[in-house]
N, C-alpha and C positions, 0 to 999 in steps of 0.2 A: 501097495497103494490101493488096489481094489478092495482088499480086506478091510483096511482102515476106513475107506470111504463107505463101505457097506455097513460097518458098525456105527458110523456117524449117522448115516441115513436111517438106520433102524432106531437109533436113540431119538431121532427127530420125527419118527413115524412117517417118513417119506419113502414111497415105493417107486423105484425106477427100473427100467429094463437093463439088461446086460450091456446093450449097445450104448445107452445113455451113460452108464457108469464108466465105460471104456472111454467115451468121448471126454468126460470130465477129467479123468486121469491123464489122457493124452494132452488135454489143454494145460493142465498143471505142469506136465513134463516139458511142453513147449515154452511155457512161461519161465520155467526154471532155466532152460537152455538159453533163451534169448536174454534173460535177465543179466547173465554174466557179462554180456557185451553192451546192452542197451539200458540197463538200470531202470527197468519198468516198474519194479515194486521193491519196497524196503524189506519185504519178507523173503528170506533167503532159503528157508527149509521147505521143501515140497510137502512134507507131512503137515507143517504148520499152514501152508497154503490151502490145504484141504479144509481146514477149520476156518481160517480167517478170510479166505477168499471164496471158496466154493460154497460151504455151508452158510456163511454169512450172507451170500447172495440169494441162494435158492429158497431160504425160509420165507422170502417175500412173495414167492410165486402164487400161493393161494389167495393173496389179497389183490392181485392185479385184475382189473376189469377191462375187457376188450381184447383186440387182436393186433393192434398196431402201436408199438411203443418206441420211444426214443430215449436212449441212455446218454445224458449230456455230461460231458467231462468224463467219458468212459475210461480214460487211462488205457490200461492193457485189456480192457473189455469187461470191467466189473461195475455193476453186476450183470451186464448185458449178455455176455457169452454163456455163463452158467444158466441164466434164465432161458436163453434161446434153446439150450440143450434139453432142459426139463419141460419146456413148453414149445414143442416143435410146430404146433398149429398156429402160433403167433409169430409176428415179424418184428425184429428189433433193429432200428437204425442206431449205429454206434458212432457218436459224434465226439471228436477231439480235435484240438488245434495243432497238436504235435505230429509231424510226419512220421517219426520213428514208431509211434504207437499205432498209427493207421497201417503202416507197412507190416507190423507184427499181426494186426487183426486180419489183414488180407491173406496172410500166410495161414492163420488159424482157419479162416473160412475155406481155404483151398484144401488144407491137410485133413481137416475134420469133416469136410463135405457138408458144411452148414449153409444150406441155401436160404435160411430165414434170418440171416444177418446182413446188413449193409454198412460197412465201415465208411465214414465220411470225414474228411479233414476240413474243418471249418470252425470259425468262431460261432458260438451259439446265436449271437445277435444277428449274424449275417445269413443264417440258414433259413430258407423259406419252408414252411410246413404246408406242403401241397401234395396230397390232401392232409388236413390236420390229423394229429395223433390222438389215440384213445388215452394214452398215458405218457407222462414225462417223468423219467426216473433219474434220480441222482444219488450218488454215494460219495460222501466226503468231497463234494464239489464246491459248495459255497454256503453262506448263510441262507436261511429261508427267504429273507427279503431280497437278496441278490438273485437267488434262483428264480423267484417269481417275476422279478423285474426283467431279467434277461430272457426268460423263457415264456413270457405271457402269450406270445403269438403262436406257440407250438400246439397246444391241445385243441381238440374240437369242442363243440358246444357242451358235450357231457364229459369231456376229458378231465382227467385227474392228474394232480402232481403227487409224486411219491418221493419223499425225501428220507433216505436211510440215515439215521442218526444213532449216536451212542445214548447218552442220557437225554431225557426230554428237554429240549431247548426252550424253557418257559419264556425267557426274555425274547427269543425270536418269534415265538407264537404270539406273544402279546403285541409285537410290533409288525404283524402282518400288514402288507400294503393294502390300501383301500381297494375294495372290489374282490378281495379274496376271503374265503371262509374255511376255517379248520373243519374238516369233515370227521376225522378220526385219528386217534393215536393208538397204535397197536404195539403192545409189548412183544418182542420177538425172543424166542429161545433158541440159542445156537449151542449145540452140544460141545463141551470142552472149550468154550470161549469165555474168557474172563471179562467182566464188565457188562454193562447193560447195552441192549440194542432195542431201538424203537423205530417204527415206520410212521412217519407223519404224512397224513393224506389231506390234501387241500384242493378245494374247488375254486375256480375263478369265474368271475361274472363276465357276461358277454360284452359289457361296455369297455372292458379292458382290451378287446380284440379288434 
């Protein structure tokens, strides 16, 4: 697993410490173990998880601006846990409404000794952002419109929304709610992953908050 991860990281020009690589592999092994009982992800093969969950998450890291992030609809901790491992100086709140996912994430926090994640069980609309976040991240969570409508209260004045998507959702971008502006669309390259990946970055106006 470490060898496979190392070759993927090398192909993506990402440099990590031995400890970070071990934490990522330990996370995949925990996810695989818990998945058998709790059905946390449809990906069953740990080798495939390295590509579709780990690499697919951490290629976003260079584009994140700030130190406090919230991963909404985090599921089993994606992309929040891999991002927290590769960016230890930032803090990630992992938000999900399902108790079994949060129980898993608390175990991940304990076993991997990740002191820069905070798992929270809550609906996003009910979660107060105090203080506000530098970035709101989502992966396969909702349409852009729904994400921005439900999460508009979470970022600070200069905060950004980061939506991880497959192909560029032109119809969703064209229908951005009033007060939101598309800042950037970044094409992401994930080694050994079929299909397109894009990061949609959006800013929100203060009148929304």
